[in-house]
BALOBA-1460 file (C-alpha; in Angstrom, 3 decimals):
// residues 297
<rec num="1" residu="m" x="72.543" y="95.876" z="92.323"/>
<rec num="2" residu="t" x="73.311" y="99.148" z="94.262"/>
<rec num="3" residu="k" x="76.568" y="101.249" z="94.251"/>
<rec num="4" residu="n" x="77.918" y="100.038" z="97.674"/>
<rec num="5" residu="l" x="80.569" y="98.230" z="99.497"/>
<rec num="6" residu="d" x="78.497" y="95.506" z="100.480"/>
<rec num="7" residu="a" x="77.277" y="94.983" z="96.599"/>
<rec num="8" residu="l" x="80.978" y="94.874" z="95.701"/>
<rec num="9" residu="l" x="82.103" y="92.689" z="98.495"/>
<rec num="10" residu="t" x="79.553" y="90.306" z="97.576"/>
<rec num="11" residu="a" x="80.023" y="90.271" z="93.792"/>
<rec num="12" residu="l" x="83.783" y="90.208" z="94.357"/>
<rec num="13" residu="y" x="83.289" y="86.999" z="96.846"/>
<rec num="14" residu="v" x="81.198" y="85.044" z="94.486"/>
<rec num="15" residu="h" x="83.639" y="85.640" z="91.427"/>
<rec num="16" residu="l" x="86.602" y="84.744" z="93.505"/>
<rec num="17" residu="d" x="84.912" y="81.755" z="95.088"/>
<rec num="18" residu="d" x="83.461" y="80.251" z="91.784"/>
<rec num="19" residu="h" x="86.316" y="81.589" z="89.149"/>
<rec num="20" residu="v" x="89.361" y="82.700" z="90.789"/>
<rec num="21" residu="l" x="90.252" y="80.602" z="93.925"/>
<rec num="22" residu="p" x="88.120" y="77.338" z="93.612"/>
<rec num="23" residu="a" x="88.491" y="75.551" z="97.212"/>
<rec num="24" residu="g" x="89.920" y="71.947" z="96.070"/>
<rec num="25" residu="p" x="90.975" y="69.248" z="98.435"/>
<rec num="26" residu="q" x="93.996" y="70.179" z="100.980"/>
<rec num="27" residu="r" x="95.785" y="68.350" z="103.288"/>
<rec num="28" residu="p" x="94.982" y="69.406" z="106.776"/>
<rec num="29" residu="k" x="97.685" y="71.403" z="108.420"/>
<rec num="30" residu="p" x="98.576" y="71.360" z="111.884"/>
<rec num="31" residu="g" x="97.215" y="74.008" z="114.521"/>
<rec num="32" residu="r" x="93.769" y="75.668" z="114.457"/>
<rec num="33" residu="p" x="91.934" y="75.853" z="111.222"/>
<rec num="34" residu="r" x="91.575" y="79.569" z="109.734"/>
<rec num="35" residu="l" x="88.710" y="81.456" z="110.379"/>
<rec num="36" residu="l" x="88.148" y="82.810" z="106.851"/>
<rec num="37" residu="t" x="88.777" y="81.031" z="103.211"/>
<rec num="38" residu="d" x="91.173" y="82.620" z="100.644"/>
<rec num="39" residu="a" x="88.286" y="84.438" z="99.170"/>
<rec num="40" residu="e" x="86.680" y="85.899" z="102.168"/>
<rec num="41" residu="l" x="90.174" y="87.073" z="103.792"/>
<rec num="42" residu="v" x="90.869" y="88.790" z="99.964"/>
<rec num="43" residu="c" x="87.234" y="90.527" z="100.395"/>
<rec num="44" residu="v" x="87.520" y="91.746" z="104.111"/>
<rec num="45" residu="a" x="91.404" y="93.138" z="102.968"/>
<rec num="46" residu="v" x="89.564" y="94.925" z="99.944"/>
<rec num="47" residu="a" x="87.150" y="96.375" z="102.556"/>
<rec num="48" residu="q" x="90.090" y="97.701" z="104.828"/>
<rec num="49" residu="v" x="91.534" y="99.590" z="102.185"/>
<rec num="50" residu="l" x="88.298" y="101.060" z="100.873"/>
<rec num="51" residu="l" x="87.166" y="102.092" z="104.163"/>
<rec num="52" residu="r" x="90.435" y="103.872" z="104.901"/>
<rec num="53" residu="c" x="91.480" y="101.933" z="107.827"/>
<rec num="54" residu="d" x="95.470" y="101.719" z="107.422"/>
<rec num="55" residu="d" x="96.038" y="100.505" z="111.107"/>
<rec num="56" residu="e" x="95.030" y="96.436" z="111.174"/>
<rec num="57" residu="r" x="94.220" y="96.700" z="114.976"/>
<rec num="58" residu="r" x="91.588" y="99.644" z="114.314"/>
<rec num="59" residu="w" x="90.312" y="97.569" z="111.362"/>
<rec num="60" residu="l" x="89.427" y="94.600" z="113.321"/>
<rec num="61" residu="r" x="87.762" y="96.924" z="115.910"/>
<rec num="62" residu="l" x="85.764" y="98.350" z="113.262"/>
<rec num="63" residu="a" x="85.031" y="95.447" z="110.887"/>
<rec num="64" residu="p" x="82.266" y="93.921" z="113.213"/>
<rec num="65" residu="g" x="80.028" y="96.770" z="112.830"/>
<rec num="66" residu="r" x="80.893" y="97.416" z="109.223"/>
<rec num="67" residu="i" x="81.012" y="94.013" z="107.045"/>
<rec num="68" residu="g" x="80.163" y="91.930" z="110.310"/>
<rec num="69" residu="h" x="76.613" y="91.109" z="108.708"/>
<rec num="70" residu="l" x="78.772" y="89.775" z="105.756"/>
<rec num="71" residu="f" x="81.471" y="87.928" z="107.511"/>
<rec num="72" residu="p" x="80.217" y="87.021" z="110.931"/>
<rec num="73" residu="r" x="83.756" y="85.361" z="111.818"/>
<rec num="74" residu="l" x="86.649" y="87.827" z="112.061"/>
<rec num="75" residu="p" x="90.056" y="86.639" z="113.108"/>
<rec num="76" residu="c" x="92.164" y="88.053" z="115.773"/>
<rec num="77" residu="q" x="95.040" y="91.193" z="114.681"/>
<rec num="78" residu="s" x="97.950" y="88.651" z="114.621"/>
<rec num="79" residu="e" x="96.200" y="85.689" z="112.999"/>
<rec num="80" residu="y" x="94.783" y="88.206" z="110.325"/>
<rec num="81" residu="n" x="98.334" y="89.599" z="109.835"/>
<rec num="82" residu="r" x="99.878" y="85.891" z="109.061"/>
<rec num="83" residu="h" x="97.090" y="85.023" z="107.011"/>
<rec num="84" residu="l" x="97.477" y="87.952" z="104.998"/>
<rec num="85" residu="r" x="100.921" y="87.680" z="104.504"/>
<rec num="86" residu="a" x="100.840" y="84.197" z="103.604"/>
<rec num="87" residu="l" x="97.999" y="85.195" z="101.162"/>
<rec num="88" residu="t" x="99.917" y="87.399" z="98.975"/>
<rec num="89" residu="p" x="100.206" y="85.305" z="96.177"/>
<rec num="90" residu="v" x="96.424" y="84.784" z="96.218"/>
<rec num="91" residu="l" x="96.042" y="88.651" z="96.379"/>
<rec num="92" residu="l" x="98.250" y="88.866" z="93.331"/>
<rec num="93" residu="k" x="96.386" y="86.528" z="91.369"/>
<rec num="94" residu="a" x="93.001" y="88.037" z="92.276"/>
<rec num="95" residu="t" x="94.488" y="91.479" z="91.032"/>
<rec num="96" residu="v" x="95.577" y="90.037" z="87.508"/>
<rec num="97" residu="w" x="92.122" y="88.574" z="87.330"/>
<rec num="98" residu="l" x="90.572" y="91.922" z="88.262"/>
<rec num="99" residu="a" x="92.247" y="93.783" z="85.637"/>
<rec num="100" residu="r" x="91.901" y="91.191" z="82.826"/>
<rec num="101" residu="a" x="88.033" y="91.229" z="83.614"/>
<rec num="102" residu="v" x="87.274" y="94.847" z="82.770"/>
<rec num="103" residu="p" x="86.412" y="95.848" z="79.171"/>
<rec num="104" residu="t" x="89.358" y="97.923" z="78.662"/>
<rec num="105" residu="w" x="91.994" y="94.911" z="79.013"/>
<rec num="106" residu="q" x="91.288" y="94.343" z="75.425"/>
<rec num="107" residu="e" x="92.736" y="97.698" z="74.485"/>
<rec num="108" residu="n" x="96.227" y="97.738" z="73.455"/>
<rec num="109" residu="l" x="96.999" y="101.644" z="74.889"/>
<rec num="110" residu="r" x="98.728" y="101.634" z="78.301"/>
<rec num="111" residu="l" x="99.865" y="103.971" z="80.535"/>
<rec num="112" residu="m" x="103.273" y="103.416" z="82.383"/>
<rec num="113" residu="d" x="104.851" y="105.495" z="85.464"/>
<rec num="114" residu="g" x="106.880" y="104.783" z="88.603"/>
<rec num="115" residu="t" x="106.624" y="106.624" z="91.749"/>
<rec num="116" residu="p" x="108.796" y="106.579" z="95.055"/>
<rec num="117" residu="l" x="107.468" y="104.396" z="97.809"/>
<rec num="118" residu="r" x="108.724" y="106.086" z="101.148"/>
<rec num="119" residu="c" x="109.722" y="103.590" z="103.840"/>
<rec num="120" residu="g" x="111.341" y="105.917" z="106.450"/>
<rec num="121" residu="a" x="112.820" y="109.120" z="107.218"/>
<rec num="122" residu="s" x="115.222" y="108.734" z="110.300"/>
<rec num="123" residu="r" x="118.669" y="107.143" z="110.622"/>
<rec num="124" residu="a" x="117.752" y="104.942" z="112.835"/>
<rec num="125" residu="t" x="114.958" y="103.648" z="110.727"/>
<rec num="126" residu="v" x="117.487" y="103.001" z="107.921"/>
<rec num="127" residu="n" x="119.642" y="101.189" z="110.176"/>
<rec num="128" residu="r" x="117.192" y="98.772" z="112.201"/>
<rec num="129" residu="s" x="114.519" y="98.360" z="109.676"/>
<rec num="130" residu="g" x="113.835" y="94.939" z="107.904"/>
<rec num="131" residu="l" x="113.636" y="96.578" z="104.466"/>
<rec num="132" residu="g" x="117.009" y="96.845" z="103.616"/>
<rec num="133" residu="e" x="116.626" y="94.217" z="100.967"/>
<rec num="134" residu="i" x="114.199" y="96.257" z="98.913"/>
<rec num="135" residu="a" x="114.515" y="99.827" z="100.267"/>
<rec num="136" residu="g" x="117.624" y="102.163" z="99.643"/>
<rec num="137" residu="y" x="118.217" y="105.824" z="98.805"/>
<rec num="138" residu="g" x="116.882" y="107.583" z="95.657"/>
<rec num="139" residu="m" x="115.691" y="110.708" z="94.146"/>
<rec num="140" residu="d" x="112.347" y="111.998" z="93.737"/>
<rec num="141" residu="r" x="112.670" y="114.051" z="90.789"/>
<rec num="142" residu="s" x="108.999" y="115.383" z="90.999"/>
<rec num="143" residu="h" x="109.539" y="116.886" z="94.318"/>
<rec num="144" residu="h" x="113.245" y="117.508" z="93.972"/>
<rec num="145" residu="a" x="113.921" y="115.698" z="97.173"/>
<rec num="146" residu="f" x="116.083" y="112.274" z="98.198"/>
<rec num="147" residu="y" x="114.071" y="109.266" z="100.051"/>
<rec num="148" residu="w" x="114.710" y="106.324" z="101.593"/>
<rec num="149" residu="g" x="112.382" y="103.345" z="100.432"/>
<rec num="150" residu="a" x="111.557" y="101.536" z="97.301"/>
<rec num="151" residu="k" x="110.306" y="102.135" z="93.452"/>
<rec num="152" residu="l" x="107.182" y="101.415" z="92.665"/>
<rec num="153" residu="m" x="106.351" y="100.876" z="88.930"/>
<rec num="154" residu="l" x="102.922" y="100.751" z="87.409"/>
<rec num="155" residu="i" x="101.358" y="99.820" z="83.962"/>
<rec num="156" residu="t" x="97.490" y="100.483" z="83.750"/>
<rec num="157" residu="t" x="94.906" y="100.655" z="81.090"/>
<rec num="158" residu="a" x="93.300" y="104.229" z="80.564"/>
<rec num="159" residu="e" x="90.817" y="104.354" z="83.197"/>
<rec num="160" residu="g" x="92.906" y="103.126" z="85.889"/>
<rec num="161" residu="a" x="92.996" y="99.037" z="86.256"/>
<rec num="162" residu="v" x="96.992" y="98.291" z="87.210"/>
<rec num="163" residu="c" x="97.902" y="95.218" z="84.755"/>
<rec num="164" residu="a" x="101.317" y="94.886" z="86.218"/>
<rec num="165" residu="f" x="103.656" y="96.657" z="88.861"/>
<rec num="166" residu="s" x="106.898" y="95.729" z="90.378"/>
<rec num="167" residu="l" x="108.639" y="96.874" z="93.284"/>
<rec num="168" residu="a" x="112.385" y="97.800" z="93.011"/>
<rec num="169" residu="h" x="115.571" y="99.027" z="94.901"/>
<rec num="170" residu="p" x="116.032" y="102.419" z="93.590"/>
<rec num="171" residu="k" x="120.050" y="102.228" z="93.322"/>
<rec num="172" residu="e" x="120.049" y="98.425" z="91.896"/>
<rec num="173" residu="l" x="117.229" y="99.111" z="89.268"/>
<rec num="174" residu="d" x="116.710" y="102.527" z="87.709"/>
<rec num="175" residu="e" x="113.414" y="103.728" z="86.082"/>
<rec num="176" residu="r" x="114.036" y="102.704" z="82.595"/>
<rec num="177" residu="k" x="115.731" y="99.525" z="83.598"/>
<rec num="178" residu="q" x="112.600" y="98.579" z="86.218"/>
<rec num="179" residu="a" x="110.169" y="99.077" z="83.230"/>
<rec num="180" residu="l" x="111.873" y="96.957" z="80.828"/>
<rec num="181" residu="h" x="112.058" y="94.136" z="83.347"/>
<rec num="182" residu="l" x="108.366" y="94.614" z="83.855"/>
<rec num="183" residu="l" x="107.687" y="94.393" z="80.494"/>
<rec num="184" residu="h" x="109.655" y="91.361" z="80.161"/>
<rec num="185" residu="v" x="108.251" y="89.293" z="83.287"/>
<rec num="186" residu="q" x="104.697" y="90.484" z="83.333"/>
<rec num="187" residu="r" x="102.007" y="90.553" z="80.552"/>
<rec num="188" residu="c" x="100.386" y="93.843" z="80.423"/>
<rec num="189" residu="a" x="97.903" y="93.955" z="77.740"/>
<rec num="190" residu="p" x="96.753" y="90.958" z="75.190"/>
<rec num="191" residu="e" x="98.923" y="92.181" z="72.200"/>
<rec num="192" residu="p" x="101.929" y="94.812" z="72.464"/>
<rec num="193" residu="g" x="100.927" y="98.166" z="71.863"/>
<rec num="194" residu="p" x="101.578" y="101.737" z="72.408"/>
<rec num="195" residu="i" x="102.659" y="102.921" z="76.134"/>
<rec num="196" residu="v" x="102.230" y="106.244" z="77.348"/>
<rec num="197" residu="c" x="104.970" y="107.384" z="79.757"/>
<rec num="198" residu="d" x="106.911" y="110.827" z="80.708"/>
<rec num="199" residu="k" x="110.555" y="112.142" z="79.046"/>
<rec num="200" residu="g" x="112.091" y="110.031" z="82.054"/>
<rec num="201" residu="f" x="112.062" y="106.884" z="79.817"/>
<rec num="202" residu="a" x="113.875" y="108.803" z="76.843"/>
<rec num="203" residu="g" x="116.752" y="107.011" z="75.526"/>
<rec num="204" residu="a" x="118.002" y="105.045" z="72.387"/>
<rec num="205" residu="g" x="118.866" y="101.973" z="74.125"/>
<rec num="206" residu="i" x="115.576" y="101.696" z="76.256"/>
<rec num="207" residu="e" x="113.246" y="102.593" z="73.422"/>
<rec num="208" residu="a" x="115.068" y="100.190" z="70.946"/>
<rec num="209" residu="a" x="114.678" y="97.214" z="73.674"/>
<rec num="210" residu="i" x="110.853" y="98.346" z="74.215"/>
<rec num="211" residu="t" x="110.414" y="98.198" z="70.204"/>
<rec num="212" residu="r" x="112.105" y="94.570" z="70.283"/>
<rec num="213" residu="l" x="108.974" y="93.709" z="72.735"/>
<rec num="214" residu="g" x="106.356" y="95.195" z="70.356"/>
<rec num="215" residu="h" x="105.619" y="98.085" z="72.318"/>
<rec num="216" residu="v" x="106.065" y="101.631" z="71.098"/>
<rec num="217" residu="l" x="106.731" y="104.571" z="73.627"/>
<rec num="218" residu="i" x="104.779" y="107.752" z="73.226"/>
<rec num="219" residu="r" x="106.641" y="110.508" z="75.392"/>
<rec num="220" residu="p" x="106.817" y="114.106" z="75.581"/>
<rec num="221" residu="p" x="109.589" y="115.624" z="73.933"/>
<rec num="222" residu="r" x="113.008" y="116.503" z="75.922"/>
<rec num="223" residu="t" x="114.292" y="120.099" z="75.879"/>
<rec num="224" residu="d" x="117.180" y="119.053" z="72.917"/>
<rec num="225" residu="e" x="114.277" y="117.551" z="70.694"/>
<rec num="226" residu="p" x="111.903" y="119.487" z="68.452"/>
<rec num="227" residu="d" x="108.222" y="119.826" z="69.959"/>
<rec num="228" residu="t" x="105.670" y="118.258" z="67.609"/>
<rec num="229" residu="r" x="102.993" y="119.487" z="70.335"/>
<rec num="230" residu="a" x="101.587" y="115.464" z="69.544"/>
<rec num="231" residu="f" x="101.673" y="114.088" z="72.849"/>
<rec num="232" residu="p" x="98.784" y="113.413" z="74.403"/>
<rec num="233" residu="g" x="99.333" y="115.710" z="77.809"/>
<rec num="234" residu="w" x="95.881" y="114.609" z="79.312"/>
<rec num="235" residu="l" x="96.815" y="111.012" z="79.383"/>
<rec num="236" residu="r" x="100.090" y="111.795" z="81.030"/>
<rec num="237" residu="q" x="97.929" y="113.413" z="84.033"/>
<rec num="238" residu="r" x="95.712" y="110.621" z="84.175"/>
<rec num="239" residu="i" x="98.349" y="108.134" z="85.325"/>
<rec num="240" residu="e" x="99.418" y="110.718" z="88.086"/>
<rec num="241" residu="a" x="95.687" y="110.560" z="89.170"/>
<rec num="242" residu="i" x="95.931" y="106.770" z="89.391"/>
<rec num="243" residu="i" x="99.298" y="107.137" z="91.555"/>
<rec num="244" residu="w" x="97.429" y="109.588" z="93.893"/>
<rec num="245" residu="t" x="94.411" y="107.696" z="94.171"/>
<rec num="246" residu="l" x="96.778" y="104.787" z="95.420"/>
<rec num="247" residu="k" x="98.898" y="106.634" z="97.587"/>
<rec num="248" residu="n" x="96.379" y="109.196" z="99.301"/>
<rec num="249" residu="q" x="92.859" y="107.489" z="99.213"/>
<rec num="250" residu="l" x="93.884" y="103.776" z="99.355"/>
<rec num="251" residu="g" x="96.624" y="104.698" z="102.239"/>
<rec num="252" residu="l" x="99.892" y="103.415" z="100.156"/>
<rec num="253" residu="e" x="101.595" y="106.348" z="101.207"/>
<rec num="254" residu="r" x="100.994" y="105.635" z="105.314"/>
<rec num="255" residu="h" x="101.830" y="101.847" z="104.534"/>
<rec num="256" residu="n" x="103.462" y="101.553" z="108.060"/>
<rec num="257" residu="a" x="105.287" y="98.282" z="106.759"/>
<rec num="258" residu="r" x="108.636" y="97.223" z="108.732"/>
<rec num="259" residu="t" x="109.788" y="94.296" z="106.365"/>
<rec num="260" residu="t" x="110.012" y="93.275" z="102.836"/>
<rec num="261" residu="e" x="106.943" y="90.677" z="102.918"/>
<rec num="262" residu="g" x="104.920" y="93.216" z="104.554"/>
<rec num="263" residu="l" x="105.547" y="95.983" z="102.052"/>
<rec num="264" residu="w" x="104.893" y="93.645" z="99.181"/>
<rec num="265" residu="t" x="101.629" y="92.332" z="100.855"/>
<rec num="266" residu="r" x="100.593" y="95.911" z="101.492"/>
<rec num="267" residu="v" x="101.047" y="97.055" z="97.896"/>
<rec num="268" residu="c" x="99.294" y="93.766" z="96.177"/>
<rec num="269" residu="q" x="96.476" y="94.977" z="98.949"/>
<rec num="270" residu="r" x="95.807" y="98.545" z="97.678"/>
<rec num="271" residu="i" x="96.243" y="97.496" z="94.032"/>
<rec num="272" residu="c" x="93.776" y="94.808" z="94.369"/>
<rec num="273" residu="a" x="91.310" y="96.972" z="95.929"/>
<rec num="274" residu="l" x="91.675" y="99.886" z="93.147"/>
<rec num="275" residu="n" x="90.921" y="96.899" z="90.510"/>
<rec num="276" residu="a" x="87.870" y="95.632" z="92.283"/>
<rec num="277" residu="a" x="86.545" y="98.835" z="92.749"/>
<rec num="278" residu="i" x="86.932" y="99.808" z="88.881"/>
<rec num="279" residu="w" x="86.165" y="96.172" z="87.899"/>
<rec num="280" residu="h" x="82.545" y="96.749" z="90.172"/>
<rec num="281" residu="n" x="82.014" y="100.154" z="88.645"/>
<rec num="282" residu="w" x="82.422" y="98.555" z="85.055"/>
<rec num="283" residu="l" x="79.379" y="95.603" z="86.342"/>
<rec num="284" residu="i" x="77.025" y="98.446" z="87.603"/>
<rec num="285" residu="d" x="77.843" y="101.007" z="84.680"/>
<rec num="286" residu="a" x="79.160" y="104.053" z="86.805"/>
<rec num="287" residu="p" x="79.822" y="107.030" z="84.864"/>
<rec num="288" residu="v" x="83.347" y="107.174" z="86.812"/>
<rec num="289" residu="k" x="85.330" y="103.965" z="86.351"/>
<rec num="290" residu="r" x="87.741" y="105.108" z="89.054"/>
<rec num="291" residu="s" x="85.425" y="106.692" z="91.638"/>
<rec num="292" residu="l" x="85.489" y="105.530" z="95.325"/>
<rec num="293" residu="t" x="83.029" y="107.463" z="96.592"/>
<rec num="294" residu="a" x="80.456" y="104.718" z="96.937"/>
<rec num="295" residu="y" x="82.624" y="102.336" z="98.613"/>
<rec num="296" residu="d" x="84.331" y="104.563" z="101.507"/>
<rec num="297" residu="h" x="81.682" y="105.091" z="103.790"/>
């Protein structure tokens, strides 16, 4: 199997159609039947992200020439948009399956970090946007700047497959509460184990709560704590690289969402594409598991 987008989409479609999203008997719905099945739409959505087409209208103009030999029937922009929004639970299911299909899922080590997801810059956008349920003003301490948007929390394996993630209002849940809630509601590893994070998760309360769940936080020491120089700084940089891949290479920073549902769909779409690339790189034994070079052209 060659290392290219066609091979990834073919393998992904076969596994989704056979093991993850088997088509069962469904009641006929009113209106025109959909042109794509759920497995086909997941593959088309993954191809859109890997080919770096942030705009759906532009993507559907380019798609016939790039993946038309694999998917000869493609919907119009409005149908694609509606079907993709309705398919968000299926994207989430595929994302979880891909994360658990990679060999490093069996390891207990996990990386955790949060990142701002900006949704607007002007006051008119804040007042008129449909993102008010999830977006709010927060502080991006890494860049020493305020932003208006949501907070994305990620828990990943060592090579970058996203095991669990969540979006939260930056004022309703701070970083530590969001992390604790995510560990409560989503399973991020076969067994609880160590989680590498930054010193923003420091605190007796959060560390005790996470310890009760069976996990152990590994973080750099604060300025008022002794420096044992035992923190794996290279792992801390790896989660930063995973966030950069999502926000820049896969276009999450340019999501262009105008509603809460649209934002959640775009987050699931980008994370599903990242997990699909890592999963396929494991299948073909690629030397760098998070590399997207073979799929972005």
